[in-house]
PLY file of the C-alpha trace (Angstrom):
ply
format ascii 1.0
element vertex 426
property float x
property float y
property float z
element edge 425
property int vertex1
property int vertex2
end_header
9.58 36.21 -11.89
9.08 36.02 -8.13
11.48 33.54 -6.55
13.46 33.09 -9.78
16.55 30.94 -9.31
19.89 32.69 -9.70
22.04 30.23 -11.68
25.36 31.69 -10.56
24.22 31.59 -6.93
23.43 27.88 -6.91
27.05 27.07 -7.77
28.03 28.37 -4.36
25.27 26.61 -2.39
25.58 23.22 -4.08
28.12 21.04 -2.31
30.24 18.53 -4.26
28.05 15.61 -5.31
31.02 13.33 -6.04
33.56 12.36 -3.41
36.98 12.62 -5.05
40.02 10.88 -3.63
43.05 12.98 -2.71
44.97 11.16 -5.44
42.50 12.32 -8.11
42.37 15.87 -6.68
46.16 16.15 -6.91
46.13 14.79 -10.47
43.88 17.52 -11.90
45.26 20.19 -14.21
43.61 23.30 -15.74
42.42 23.32 -19.35
41.08 26.15 -21.49
37.40 25.48 -22.33
38.05 26.74 -25.86
39.86 23.49 -26.58
36.57 21.61 -26.57
34.77 21.15 -29.89
31.12 22.22 -29.98
28.81 19.41 -30.96
31.29 16.68 -29.99
31.32 14.46 -26.87
33.43 15.54 -23.89
36.61 13.43 -24.16
36.95 13.06 -20.39
35.35 13.87 -17.03
35.48 17.61 -16.33
35.74 19.28 -12.92
35.87 22.77 -11.46
37.30 23.97 -8.16
35.57 26.68 -6.18
36.43 27.79 -2.65
38.87 24.85 -2.38
36.04 22.42 -3.22
36.30 20.26 -6.33
33.01 19.55 -8.11
32.19 17.20 -10.97
30.94 19.44 -13.77
30.42 17.23 -16.86
30.77 13.50 -17.45
32.82 11.95 -20.23
30.66 11.48 -23.30
28.30 14.42 -22.67
27.80 16.49 -25.84
29.64 19.79 -25.51
27.08 21.95 -27.32
26.53 25.69 -27.71
24.33 25.90 -24.61
27.07 24.26 -22.55
29.62 26.83 -23.72
27.11 29.62 -23.08
26.54 28.37 -19.54
30.28 28.38 -18.80
30.66 31.88 -20.24
27.79 33.21 -18.10
29.54 31.85 -15.01
32.86 33.37 -16.08
34.46 29.92 -16.29
37.36 29.98 -18.76
39.34 27.04 -17.37
38.16 23.65 -16.15
40.06 20.78 -14.55
40.83 17.41 -16.13
43.07 14.51 -15.16
46.70 15.09 -16.13
46.99 12.03 -18.38
43.77 12.96 -20.20
44.89 16.55 -20.70
48.02 15.31 -22.48
45.91 13.03 -24.70
43.46 15.83 -25.54
46.21 18.26 -26.49
47.88 15.67 -28.71
44.78 14.23 -30.39
41.85 16.60 -29.98
40.09 15.69 -33.26
40.37 11.94 -32.63
39.25 12.13 -29.03
36.34 14.50 -29.51
34.68 12.89 -32.52
33.15 9.51 -33.14
30.09 7.59 -32.08
30.41 5.86 -28.71
27.07 4.08 -29.04
27.24 0.27 -29.12
26.21 -1.55 -32.28
22.70 -3.01 -32.58
23.66 -6.59 -31.66
25.55 -5.47 -28.53
22.69 -3.19 -27.54
20.05 -5.91 -27.94
22.08 -8.31 -25.81
22.56 -5.63 -23.15
18.81 -4.91 -23.00
18.06 -8.64 -22.81
20.48 -9.06 -19.91
18.94 -6.06 -18.10
15.52 -7.69 -18.33
16.85 -11.03 -17.10
18.63 -9.57 -14.08
17.96 -7.35 -11.07
20.18 -4.37 -10.26
21.37 -4.31 -6.63
23.04 -1.64 -4.54
26.72 -2.28 -3.85
26.28 -0.69 -0.42
24.32 -3.77 0.63
26.99 -6.24 -0.45
28.97 -6.11 2.77
32.46 -7.63 2.57
32.89 -10.98 4.39
29.14 -11.62 4.57
28.02 -14.89 2.96
25.82 -15.18 -0.12
24.21 -18.17 -1.85
23.76 -16.64 -5.30
25.92 -15.46 -8.18
26.74 -11.77 -8.53
27.55 -10.23 -11.89
28.78 -6.99 -13.43
26.73 -5.84 -16.41
27.94 -3.24 -18.91
28.18 -2.80 -22.67
30.97 -5.35 -22.89
28.68 -8.04 -21.52
27.92 -9.96 -18.34
30.85 -10.94 -16.12
30.71 -13.12 -13.01
32.08 -11.39 -9.91
31.04 -13.92 -7.27
30.17 -17.55 -7.96
28.03 -19.03 -5.19
25.05 -21.32 -4.60
23.02 -22.81 -1.75
25.31 -25.82 -1.89
28.46 -23.70 -2.10
28.00 -20.32 -0.34
30.77 -17.74 -0.66
31.97 -14.72 1.30
31.81 -11.37 -0.49
35.19 -9.88 -1.41
36.14 -6.26 -0.77
36.85 -5.85 -4.47
33.10 -5.56 -5.20
33.16 -1.98 -3.99
35.41 -0.95 -6.87
33.59 -2.94 -9.56
32.33 -0.80 -12.43
29.10 -1.17 -14.37
25.82 -2.33 -12.86
25.97 -4.97 -10.13
23.20 -7.46 -10.84
21.82 -10.86 -9.88
19.62 -13.26 -11.83
15.89 -12.75 -11.34
15.55 -16.36 -10.24
17.89 -15.57 -7.31
15.81 -12.68 -5.94
14.30 -14.90 -3.22
17.82 -15.83 -2.04
18.78 -12.16 -2.18
15.79 -11.31 0.05
16.97 -13.92 2.56
20.41 -12.33 2.52
18.90 -8.87 3.11
16.73 -10.10 5.98
19.78 -11.60 7.69
21.79 -8.44 7.07
19.12 -6.10 8.45
18.46 -8.35 11.44
22.09 -8.26 12.54
22.49 -7.03 16.12
26.24 -6.56 15.79
26.07 -3.26 13.91
26.75 0.05 15.72
23.72 2.41 16.06
24.83 4.75 13.25
25.36 1.85 10.86
22.03 0.32 11.92
20.26 3.58 11.03
21.95 3.54 7.62
20.92 -0.07 7.09
17.30 0.77 7.89
17.29 3.36 5.12
18.93 0.94 2.69
16.36 -1.71 3.60
13.51 0.66 2.79
15.08 1.55 -0.54
15.86 -2.00 -1.61
12.51 -3.43 -0.54
10.76 -0.56 -2.34
12.69 -1.35 -5.53
11.73 -5.02 -5.31
8.05 -4.13 -4.83
7.99 -1.69 -7.75
9.78 -4.24 -9.96
7.10 -6.81 -9.10
4.39 -4.25 -9.83
5.83 -3.41 -13.24
5.62 -7.11 -14.09
2.18 -7.54 -12.48
0.66 -4.02 -12.31
-2.76 -5.21 -11.11
-1.43 -6.84 -7.95
-3.44 -5.43 -5.04
-1.07 -7.12 -2.59
1.97 -5.31 -4.03
0.08 -1.99 -4.03
-0.55 -2.45 -0.29
3.12 -3.27 0.23
4.16 -0.14 -1.66
1.92 2.01 0.57
3.54 0.42 3.64
7.02 1.18 2.29
6.10 4.82 1.61
5.00 5.17 5.24
8.35 3.75 6.35
10.21 6.04 3.96
8.45 9.17 5.24
9.02 8.26 8.90
12.63 7.40 8.14
13.33 10.83 6.63
11.31 12.70 9.25
13.39 11.01 11.96
16.69 11.60 10.17
17.02 14.07 7.28
20.32 12.45 6.26
18.37 9.29 5.41
17.48 10.82 2.02
21.05 10.26 0.87
20.87 6.54 1.66
17.47 6.28 -0.03
18.88 7.53 -3.33
20.67 5.09 -5.61
24.07 6.17 -6.93
24.10 7.76 -10.36
26.67 5.57 -12.07
24.17 2.84 -12.89
22.05 2.58 -16.00
18.36 3.51 -16.05
15.99 1.00 -14.41
12.36 2.07 -14.03
12.04 0.49 -10.57
15.14 2.30 -9.26
14.00 5.57 -10.85
10.58 5.25 -9.18
12.10 4.89 -5.71
14.55 7.75 -6.33
11.73 10.05 -7.42
9.71 9.14 -4.32
12.70 9.81 -2.03
13.52 13.12 -3.72
9.86 14.20 -3.62
9.46 13.29 0.06
12.66 15.19 0.86
11.50 18.22 -1.10
8.05 17.98 0.49
9.58 18.02 3.96
11.77 21.00 3.06
8.69 22.78 1.70
6.79 22.24 4.98
4.30 19.49 4.08
2.62 17.54 6.89
3.10 13.81 7.38
-0.30 12.88 5.84
0.54 15.05 2.81
3.97 13.43 2.51
2.41 9.96 2.53
0.05 10.88 -0.32
2.89 12.52 -2.26
5.15 9.50 -1.70
2.52 7.02 -2.89
1.92 9.00 -6.09
5.61 9.39 -6.90
6.52 5.79 -6.04
3.89 4.57 -8.51
4.05 7.38 -11.08
5.56 5.23 -13.85
3.48 2.09 -13.38
1.91 2.69 -16.81
5.26 2.00 -18.47
4.33 -1.66 -18.07
1.97 -1.12 -21.03
4.56 0.52 -23.32
6.03 -1.77 -26.03
9.46 -3.00 -24.98
11.08 -1.87 -28.23
10.02 1.72 -27.49
10.81 1.57 -23.78
14.34 0.30 -24.44
15.03 1.96 -27.77
18.63 2.81 -28.59
18.63 6.51 -29.38
16.00 9.22 -29.58
12.34 8.29 -30.07
10.54 9.29 -33.25
7.55 11.62 -32.95
5.15 8.66 -33.23
7.09 6.66 -30.64
7.13 9.60 -28.27
3.34 9.92 -28.58
3.07 6.29 -27.50
5.54 6.82 -24.65
3.48 9.75 -23.35
0.49 7.44 -22.85
2.21 5.90 -19.81
0.87 8.76 -17.68
-2.81 7.99 -18.37
-2.12 4.25 -18.23
-0.63 4.69 -14.75
-3.81 6.38 -13.58
-6.03 3.69 -15.16
-4.13 0.91 -13.39
-4.17 2.67 -10.02
-7.86 3.61 -10.16
-8.62 -0.07 -9.65
-6.87 0.05 -6.27
-8.80 1.45 -3.30
-5.60 2.04 -1.28
-4.56 5.00 -3.44
-5.60 8.41 -2.01
-7.18 10.81 -4.49
-4.47 13.41 -3.92
-1.79 10.92 -5.02
-3.15 11.01 -8.57
-1.92 14.58 -8.95
1.69 13.37 -8.77
0.88 10.52 -11.16
-0.89 12.68 -13.74
1.22 15.84 -13.52
4.83 14.64 -13.20
5.45 15.62 -16.86
3.49 18.88 -16.75
5.34 22.22 -16.73
4.06 25.50 -15.40
5.04 27.01 -18.77
2.29 24.92 -20.39
4.79 22.91 -22.45
4.39 19.62 -20.64
2.09 16.64 -21.14
-0.41 14.95 -21.23
-2.75 17.93 -20.70
-0.51 20.94 -21.36
-1.43 22.48 -18.00
0.11 25.81 -17.03
0.51 28.09 -14.02
-1.77 27.27 -11.11
-3.29 24.36 -13.03
-0.17 22.42 -12.08
-0.74 21.60 -8.41
1.88 21.37 -5.66
2.32 17.58 -5.95
2.70 17.99 -9.71
5.33 20.70 -9.33
7.32 18.64 -6.83
7.16 15.41 -8.82
8.12 17.20 -12.06
11.36 18.51 -10.55
12.23 15.18 -8.92
11.40 13.15 -12.03
13.42 15.36 -14.37
16.44 15.53 -12.07
16.65 11.78 -11.51
16.07 10.99 -15.20
18.92 13.16 -16.46
21.41 12.16 -13.74
21.01 8.51 -14.73
22.81 6.87 -17.62
20.73 5.95 -20.68
21.42 3.80 -23.72
21.86 6.94 -25.80
23.70 9.23 -23.35
25.91 9.19 -20.24
24.53 10.45 -16.94
24.71 14.20 -16.32
26.54 15.24 -13.19
24.22 16.75 -10.54
25.82 20.14 -11.25
25.14 19.88 -15.00
21.62 18.51 -14.46
20.66 21.40 -12.22
22.11 23.90 -14.69
19.80 22.45 -17.35
16.72 22.49 -15.11
17.43 26.01 -13.90
17.98 27.28 -17.43
14.71 25.80 -18.69
13.14 29.15 -17.90
9.56 29.00 -16.75
9.13 25.21 -16.86
9.52 24.53 -13.13
8.38 26.25 -9.96
11.32 28.57 -9.09
10.72 28.61 -5.33
10.52 24.82 -5.12
13.57 24.54 -7.37
15.55 26.81 -5.06
14.54 24.64 -2.07
15.45 21.51 -4.05
18.96 22.78 -4.82
19.57 23.66 -1.18
18.28 20.24 -0.12
20.71 18.48 -2.49
23.55 20.54 -1.07
22.68 19.42 2.46
22.54 15.73 1.61
25.73 15.65 -0.49
0 1
1 2
2 3
3 4
4 5
5 6
6 7
7 8
8 9
9 10
10 11
11 12
12 13
13 14
14 15
15 16
16 17
17 18
18 19
19 20
20 21
21 22
22 23
23 24
24 25
25 26
26 27
27 28
28 29
29 30
30 31
31 32
32 33
33 34
34 35
35 36
36 37
37 38
38 39
39 40
40 41
41 42
42 43
43 44
44 45
45 46
46 47
47 48
48 49
49 50
50 51
51 52
52 53
53 54
54 55
55 56
56 57
57 58
58 59
59 60
60 61
61 62
62 63
63 64
64 65
65 66
66 67
67 68
68 69
69 70
70 71
71 72
72 73
73 74
74 75
75 76
76 77
77 78
78 79
79 80
80 81
81 82
82 83
83 84
84 85
85 86
86 87
87 88
88 89
89 90
90 91
91 92
92 93
93 94
94 95
95 96
96 97
97 98
98 99
99 100
100 101
101 102
102 103
103 104
104 105
105 106
106 107
107 108
108 109
109 110
110 111
111 112
112 113
113 114
114 115
115 116
116 117
117 118
118 119
119 120
120 121
121 122
122 123
123 124
124 125
125 126
126 127
127 128
128 129
129 130
130 131
131 132
132 133
133 134
134 135
135 136
136 137
137 138
138 139
139 140
140 141
141 142
142 143
143 144
144 145
145 146
146 147
147 148
148 149
149 150
150 151
151 152
152 153
153 154
154 155
155 156
156 157
157 158
158 159
159 160
160 161
161 162
162 163
163 164
164 165
165 166
166 167
167 168
168 169
169 170
170 171
171 172
172 173
173 174
174 175
175 176
176 177
177 178
178 179
179 180
180 181
181 182
182 183
183 184
184 185
185 186
186 187
187 188
188 189
189 190
190 191
191 192
192 193
193 194
194 195
195 196
196 197
197 198
198 199
199 200
200 201
201 202
202 203
203 204
204 205
205 206
206 207
207 208
208 209
209 210
210 211
211 212
212 213
213 214
214 215
215 216
216 217
217 218
218 219
219 220
220 221
221 222
222 223
223 224
224 225
225 226
226 227
227 228
228 229
229 230
230 231
231 232
232 233
233 234
234 235
235 236
236 237
237 238
238 239
239 240
240 241
241 242
242 243
243 244
244 245
245 246
246 247
247 248
248 249
249 250
250 251
251 252
252 253
253 254
254 255
255 256
256 257
257 258
258 259
259 260
260 261
261 262
262 263
263 264
264 265
265 266
266 267
267 268
268 269
269 270
270 271
271 272
272 273
273 274
274 275
275 276
276 277
277 278
278 279
279 280
280 281
281 282
282 283
283 284
284 285
285 286
286 287
287 288
288 289
289 290
290 291
291 292
292 293
293 294
294 295
295 296
296 297
297 298
298 299
299 300
300 301
301 302
302 303
303 304
304 305
305 306
306 307
307 308
308 309
309 310
310 311
311 312
312 313
313 314
314 315
315 316
316 317
317 318
318 319
319 320
320 321
321 322
322 323
323 324
324 325
325 326
326 327
327 328
328 329
329 330
330 331
331 332
332 333
333 334
334 335
335 336
336 337
337 338
338 339
339 340
340 341
341 342
342 343
343 344
344 345
345 346
346 347
347 348
348 349
349 350
350 351
351 352
352 353
353 354
354 355
355 356
356 357
357 358
358 359
359 360
360 361
361 362
362 363
363 364
364 365
365 366
366 367
367 368
368 369
369 370
370 371
371 372
372 373
373 374
374 375
375 376
376 377
377 378
378 379
379 380
380 381
381 382
382 383
383 384
384 385
385 386
386 387
387 388
388 389
389 390
390 391
391 392
392 393
393 394
394 395
395 396
396 397
397 398
398 399
399 400
400 401
401 402
402 403
403 404
404 405
405 406
406 407
407 408
408 409
409 410
410 411
411 412
412 413
413 414
414 415
415 416
416 417
417 418
418 419
419 420
420 421
421 422
422 423
423 424
424 425
C-alpha cells in the first residue's frame, strides 16, 4: 500500500514519551521476554533502551498476549528492561505475579464511578506550589477518595510541593468549580511569570477552560451559550499551536489519569489540530476540524450511565447502544447554527475506518474524508493511552504499535505524519 507505515522504522523516530529519572534508569535490568506468560497481565512496567534512550514499552497490568509476543519478535527484541526489585520478584514468583484478576470488586467500582461523577479532574500542572486555594483538593483512585489539601473561603491554604508526586486522579468537588475558575483566572493573570512560563500557562488555560466547557456541555448538551464558548476556545487553540508548535504538548493531558469524556474530547481536538497543521491544513480548515473533534462525543450524554461506565467489556447489545452516540452527537449539534457543515465529518466519521470495518456507516476508502481520517487516528490513540475501568493505559509506544498493526484501518500517510508529530512533541 502506498505510504504504508514501517513498524520497525517508527521505533527509531518516536522519542521517549515518558521522562525517566536517572535513579530509575540506573535501576533497570534486562529480562528475557520468554519469562512472561501469554494471556496474563504484565507484572511490572516494561522498558526498552535504544540508542541510549530508554522508552516505556508496556504498562503494568497490560495483557501479555500472543500479538504482543509476535510484535517483539518482529522487532528482534529478546530482552526488555524492568526495575531490579521487580525482576527479583518475577523470577521468584512468576506464577503468582502474572496471574490473578486486578479488577476491583463491584462495590468498590460503583463507589469509584460515583466519586468520578461527583468530582472534576484537574491538571496537576496548574496547581502551582505556594499559590493559595479556597477549595479542597483530593486524590481519587480505586482505594477511595483522600483529602490532599483542606481549604475553604474562610480558611485558604497554600499548595504544597508534594502534590506533584501524588498518584491517582487529582480532583475537586463539582460545587467548587466556580472557586477553581477564580483560582485559574488569578493564576493566568499573574504578571510575575517569565515569558516562557507565561506561554506555557496560556496553553494550559486553553486546555482547562476547554475541559470545563465540554463538561458543562455533556451535562447540558443543548446549551447554545456553551457551544459558542467551545468555538471560541477552538480558535484560541488553533492560534496557540500555529504560534508555537510545542504548545500541543501542554494542550494534552497526561496519560496516567483515568478516562473522562471531557478530557478525552480536548485531547482529541489538540491531537487533530496538531496533525492537521502537520498535514498542511489552512487556519479555516483547522478551525472546522477542531470544532468537530472538540464536540465529537457530545452524544455520549444520551448513553445510559450503566453502559457508559460499565466495568469490563460491553455485550453486543450494549455496544450497539454505545455506537449510537455518533448519530446522537450530530442530532444535538444540528440545532446549533455555529457549527460549520465540514465539522460534521469529524463528528460522524471518527469511528469509521478506511478498511470499511468502522461505524456507524461502514464507510471505506475515499468515502472516509480527511477530517474523518484525522479524527479516527486521534480518537483511537487517546482512547487507548488512557486508563479505563477494565484495563491500564497503553504506553504511547504500545498504542502506536497496535494502531500501526491494524492493517488497512487507518490512513498510512497520516499515521506516519502523526507518529513523527508525537516524536517532536515528546
